[in-house]
C-alpha positions in Angstrom: 103.0 70.5 106.3 99.2 71.5 105.6 100.6 75.0 105.2 103.3 74.3 103.6 101.0 73.0 100.9 98.4 75.7 101.1 101.4 78.6 100.3 102.8 76.1 97.2 99.2 76.3 95.9 99.1 80.1 95.9 101.8 80.8 94.9 101.2 78.1 91.5 98.1 79.7 91.3 99.8 83.0 90.8 102.4 82.4 88.9 99.8 80.8 86.7 97.6 84.2 86.6 100.4 86.1 86.1 101.8 84.3 82.8 98.0 83.4 81.9 97.7 87.7 81.9 101.0 87.9 79.7 100.3 85.7 77.0 97.0 87.5 76.5 97.4 91.0 76.9 98.0 93.2 73.4 95.9 90.8 72.0 92.2 92.2 70.4 89.0 89.9 71.8 88.3 86.9 69.6 84.7 88.2 69.2 85.9 90.3 66.4 85.7 88.0 64.2 83.0 87.8 62.0 81.5 89.9 58.9 80.1 93.3 59.7 78.0 95.4 58.2 77.2 99.0 58.8 77.7 102.5 57.4 80.5 105.0 57.2 80.5 108.3 56.9 82.6 111.2 56.0 83.7 114.4 57.6 86.2 117.1 57.7 87.1 118.0 60.6 85.1 118.1 64.1 82.7 120.2 63.5 79.8 117.9 61.8 77.9 115.1 64.1 77.7 111.3 63.0 74.7 111.2 60.5 74.0 107.6 59.5 71.7 109.6 56.6 74.7 112.0 55.9 75.3 112.3 51.5 78.7 110.8 51.8 77.6 107.7 54.1 78.5 105.0 52.2 77.7 101.0 53.4 80.4 99.0 54.4 81.5 95.2 54.9 83.8 94.6 57.3 85.7 91.1 57.4 88.1 90.0 60.7 89.6 87.0 60.9 92.7 85.5 62.4 91.4 86.7 66.1 91.7 89.9 65.3 94.7 90.2 63.7 93.8 90.1 60.0 91.0 92.4 58.2 89.9 93.5 55.2 87.6 96.3 54.1 85.1 94.0 51.4 82.5 96.9 50.1 83.3 100.8 50.7 84.4 103.5 50.5 87.9 101.9 50.9 88.7 98.0 50.2 91.6 96.4 50.7 93.7 94.3 53.1 94.8 96.4 56.0 97.1 96.2 59.2 95.9 95.5 62.7 98.4 97.4 64.4 100.1 96.2 67.6 98.6 98.4 69.6 95.5 97.0 69.5 94.0 95.3 73.1 91.1 93.9 74.3 87.5 95.4 72.8 89.9 97.5 70.9 91.2 96.9 67.7 93.6 99.7 65.6 93.8 99.1 61.9 95.4 101.2 59.3 97.0 101.7 55.6 100.1 98.8 56.2 103.0 100.8 56.7 101.0 104.4 57.1 102.7 104.8 60.9 103.5 108.2 63.3 107.1 108.3 61.3 105.3 108.6 57.5 102.4 110.7 59.3 104.8 113.4 60.1 106.9 114.3 57.6 105.7 116.3 55.3 105.4 114.8 52.4 102.5 112.5 53.3 101.4 109.2 51.7 97.3 108.9 51.2 96.0 106.4 53.8 93.6 105.7 57.0 93.8 105.1 60.2 91.1 103.5 62.3 90.1 102.6 65.3 87.3 99.6 66.1 85.9 99.8 69.5 83.8 95.8 70.0 80.1 96.3 72.3 80.3 94.9 75.5 77.6 92.4 74.3 79.7 91.4 71.0 77.4 92.9 68.7 78.2 96.1 67.9 81.6 98.0 66.4 81.7 102.0 66.5 85.1 103.0 63.9 86.1 106.0 64.8 89.4 107.2 62.4 91.1 109.4 59.9 91.3 109.2 56.3 93.8 110.8 54.3 94.7 111.5 50.3 97.3 114.2 50.8 100.7 113.2 48.7 102.6 116.0 49.6 102.2 119.0 52.7 99.1 117.6 54.0 96.8 120.4 55.4 94.2 119.7 57.8 91.6 120.1 55.0 93.4 117.4 53.3 92.1 115.1 56.5 88.4 113.4 56.9 86.7 111.8 59.8 85.6 108.8 59.6 82.6 107.6 61.7 80.9 104.1 61.2 78.5 101.5 63.7 78.3 97.9 62.7 76.4 95.2 63.9 77.8 91.2 63.5 76.4 89.6 59.6 78.5 86.2 60.4 80.9 84.9 62.7 
């Protein structure tokens, strides 16, 4: 009788754990929420190292809400609301200009856009940004792309 109760308890816990893991998968960490202030730099190509004192550096303010589901650049080079993509998960939050997906970039007639990744530090107080920006409207070449790098610190929750 005790063995059956223990086995039933273990099975119930396994089912509960699997359910919780499934429901949390594919969601960014809630600690993304808040106002983040930092510096973004824009470079053409990968050869240039990230340097926050670079003349291309811009102060940027990012606001994130709804457990990482909504993102807006409040101040900086590219203000506006951005689409958080479905491949965001855990400490990685991916965002892009709404509608700027792989199929659009793959076409010769590229549209202006931005695709970036924010990575949350283990302590939840720093974001690092890595991304790509383009102003190409037709037949994009490598010169039409800028690499975006940024480091942000939490201003408020």
